[in-house]
N, C-alpha and C positions, 0 to 999 in steps of 0.2 A: 376491568379497567379499560379506559379509552386512551390509546396512544397514537399520536400523529407524528410521523417522521417527515422531516423536510430535508430535501437534498437537491444539489445542483447536478450539472452534467458530469458524468463520470463513466468510464468504460472499464474500470479496474477494481481494486480492492475495496474502495469505499462502497461501491454498489453491491458487491458480494457480501460485505459485512451487513449492510442494511437489509438485504434480502434474508440473510440468516436470522437476524433479530426479528424481522417482521413475520417470517414464517414460523419461528419458534414461539413467539408470543401468540400468534393466531392459533397454533395447535394447543396452547395452554388455555384457550378460551377467551383471550382478551380481544377487544375490538380494535383493529389496526387500520390506520389510514396512512398512505404514503403520498406525499405531495412533492411534485418535481416535474422536470421536463418530460415530454412524451418519450424521448429517446431512452430514458432509463427504464421505463416500463417495457419498452420493446426489447431491450437487452436483457433485463433481469427478471421480468415476469412476476411482479409483486402480486398481481391478481391471482395468478396460478398458485401462489404461496399462501393464499387465504386472506390477503389484505385488500382493502379497497384503494384504488388509485385515483388521484385527481391531478390533472395536468395544470402546472403553473410554471411559467418561465423563470428559472433561476440561472441567469447567465453568468459566465466567467468574469465578465468585466462590468464595471458600473455603467448604468444608463438611467438617468434620473426618471424619465417617463416610465420605462419598463419596470424599474425597481419599485416605483410607487404603486403601479398596478399589481405587482407581485406581492407587495406588503399587504395591500387591501385584500387580495385573494387569500393569502395565508391566514390573515385575521378571520376572515369569514369562514374558511374551511376548518380551522382548528379551534374555533371558539368553544366548542362543546367538549374538547378533549380534557382529560385529567393531566396528561403530560404531553408536551411538545418536545420532541427530541430531534434536533437539527444536526446534520453531519456536514462538516466543512465550514470554513470561516465565512464565506459569502452567504451560504444558507443560514448559518447561525446568526449573522448580523441582521438579515432580513426577518428571520423569525423573532429576533429580539425587538426590532422596530415594530413588528406586527402585534406584539404582545399588548393587550389592553392594560388598564391600570390595575390597581389592587384586586386580588381575587381571581385573576386569570389563571390559565393552566401553568403548572410547573414547567420551567424551561430548562432543558438539558442540552448542552452543545458538546459534540465530540469533535475535536480538532485532529484531523488526520495528516496534515502537512504543515511544513514551515516555509516561510518565504526564503527563496534563494536568489532573488533579484533585488536591485535597489531602485533609485530614481523615483519617478512618479508612482510606479506600481508599489514600491515599498511604502511610500507615504500613505497611499490609500489603504494598504494592508494594515498599517498601524492604526488608522482610524477604525477600521472594522474590528480589530482586536480590542480596542477600548470599549466599543459598543458591547461586544460579547462579554468582556470581563465585568462590566458594570451592571448588565441587565440579566445575565443568566443566573439561575439558581445553582446550577452545578456545571462545571466544565470538566470534561473527560479528555485526557491527552494521551497520545501514543508514544511520547518520549519525555524523559525528565526535563530536557531543556525547554520544551513547550510549557510544561507545568510551572517551571520557575518564572518564565516570562509572564504567564497569565496571573500568577500570584503577585508579581511585582506591579501589574497593572490594576490590581485591586479585586480580582475574582474572589468571590466569597467561599467557594468550595471547589477545590481542584483535586481530582483523583485520576489514577491511571485508568486508561481504557483497556478493556480485555478484548483483544481482536484475534480470535482463533482462526487458523486456516483449516479448511476441510482436510480430512485424511486423504492423501493422494491415492488415486487408483493405481493398480499395478501397471507396469509397462505392457503395452500391447505388442511390441516388436522387440527383437533381440538387438543388443548393441551393434552387432555386425550389420543388421539390416539398416539401422539408423546411419551408421558410418558410410554404407554404400550410397544411401540417398544423398548425404551431405558431401560425398566425394572426399572423405577424410583419409581413406586408406588406413595406414597404421599410425597416423599422426595422433598425438594427444588432442583431445577436444576440451577447450576452455569455454564453458557455457555462461553467458549472461542472459538473464531474463529481465528485460527492462523496456520501459517506454522510451522511445527515441526522443528524449526531451532534455532540456538544460539541466534539470535536477540530477540526472543520472550520471553525470561526470564521464560521459562516454569518450570525450576527447582524451582523457587520461588513459582510458582503456586502449584506445588506438595507439597512444604513445607507447604503452607497455607491449603492444602486439608487434611493434616494428622489429624486424630481424636485423642481423641473423641471430639465431639462438644457439647456445652451446650444444655441441654434439650433432649439429646438422638436422635436428628433429624439430623444426618449427611447428609449434602447435597450431591448430586451426581454432580461431576464435569465432564463436557462433553467438550472435546477439539476437535473441528471439523477442520480437516486439515491433510495434509501429509507433510513429509519432512525427512531429513537425520537423525533426532534424534528419529525416531519412535521406533526402537529396544531398544535403551538406556532407553527411557522413559517407555516403556512397562515392561522392566526388573525391574525398580524401582517400578512401580505400583504393579506388581505381588509380588515382594519381600517384600514390606512393606504393602501389602494389602490395598492400597489406594483406596478411593471411586472415581475413575477416569476412564472414558471411552475414548478411542481413536477410534471414528467411521470412521476416514478417511475423505477424501473430500466429501462434501455433496452438492447436488443441491437443498436442501430443507431448506436453511438457514432461510427463513421467518417462516417456521413451527417451527424450533428450537427456534427462538427468541420468538415466541408467547407462547411457553411452558416454557421459562426460567424465573426464579425469578429475576436473575441479570446476566448481561453480563460483563466479566472482560477482561482486558488487563494487563499483567504483564511484558510488554516489556522493554528491555534495551533501545530501541529507536524506535520511530515511526515518520513518517512524517504526512501524512493525510490519514490514513488507510481507505479504502473504507468500510471495514466491520464495523468500528466504525461509520462512517457517516450513513450507512444503519441502524445500531442499534438505533441511535438517531432518524432517520426518522420513525422507527417502534415504537418509544415511549417506549423503555425498559430501566430500571435503569442501569446505567453504573458505574463501578469502574475501574479506569485505573491509570497507573503510569504517573507521571507528567514529561514526557520526550518529547524532540523534539517538534513536532507540535501539540501534544495532548492537552495541555492547551488552545491554541488558538482555536482549533477545538471544544472542549467540552464547553468552556466558563464556565458558572455557572450551567451547566446542568448535571453534574456528580460528583462523589466523586473521587478526585485525591489523590494518595498516593505516597510516595517515591519509586523509583525503588529499588528492592532487599530487601524490608522490608516485609517479609512474615507475621509478626504479624500485621502490619498495614493493609495489604491486607485482611487478615482473619477477622480482627475486622470490617472493612468496609462492607464486605460481611455479617458477622453475624448481624450487625445492620439492614441491609435491610431484612434479613430473619426473624428477631425477630419482626420487626415493619412494618406490611403491609401498614399502613397509610403513613409512611415515604417512603416506596417503591413506593406507588402510586403518592406521590408528586414528587419524582425524575423521575418517568415515564412521568408525565405531563411536567416537565421541559425539558426532553429529546425530547419529541415530538415538543415542541415549538422551541427548538434549531434546530431540524431537518428541520422544515419548513423554517428556515432562511438560510440554507446552499445553496451555489451556485448550479445552474443547468447547463445543457449543453450549453445553449445560453450564459451564463456568461463566460464559459471556452472558447468558440469560440471567443467571443468579446475580451477577454483578449489576446489570442494568435494573433489575427489579428491586434490588436494594436501594439504588439511587432513586428510583421512582417512588419508593416507600413501601415496597412489598418485600417479603423475606426470601423468596427463591422461586425456582421453576415450578414447584408444586403448588404455588399459591394462585 
């Protein structure tokens, strides 16, 4: 089978997911093409995974001239495919507009994110949603709310997306070594793995971090990631003297998790964040906002709080810091849930079923 993936700019979970699918399908003998910006090939190495890569600009924001060029290029590159599988709303809309009339490739679109902003951006987003809903053969979604929205917009076939995280590698350093590097001393470490962006609700996390904390043991909040809000967050951390570190992107997340007392997500919205799946598989206590796909992903293996409620987030973290036995129970539940999460074969079987094949052995 000939499968063409279409994707936009990404530095995170979407790119990792497409690489996993592209590599897995190539190993199974399918002919795989990945279409997208040069930056995604440089970061994720689709060619090294057995796929052919073709550079096409799929920008984050609308641009009539560039979008028309991209649509024409996608149509030319994917015309001989059996299936075109686009990832993300922008890529999905461009792939839908590039689709020729009757008899063209089957179009599958996976939606990895929801809109968390309004105004003009929200209006454009709604237009793109309608294009995908009306033109895609199948829409895969990472959370129930996305599925409900696409169904309401008239999508013909909406299904849950299977987005597995890779099994985390073991920690390479001891928690004591990580603590020494971070300057944590004996303080509890509250870890957030997040892009420094509006969707992640980091202003609420900073609200929760503000002291003083009971018992005089202020935890150290460590937010591992990069993004457009770095300068703004750092100004607030410095101005209010918050116990928060921004160490940037890290390639030692297993080490950070092993040293953390609790891992937190304060997000406005999440689908199936790979970092949360990895945390569950690593068996660390979880506190997260009950948004998007998080409740289904976590199940009963973590503490869920309302989005934007800094007091509830702080209280949940404090409970785990104050009660090591409770933290150990939540860690065990997380590990059990992590062992239940889907793996790569499950994701390949799922997409092949959508594509019209029965499973990874086909």
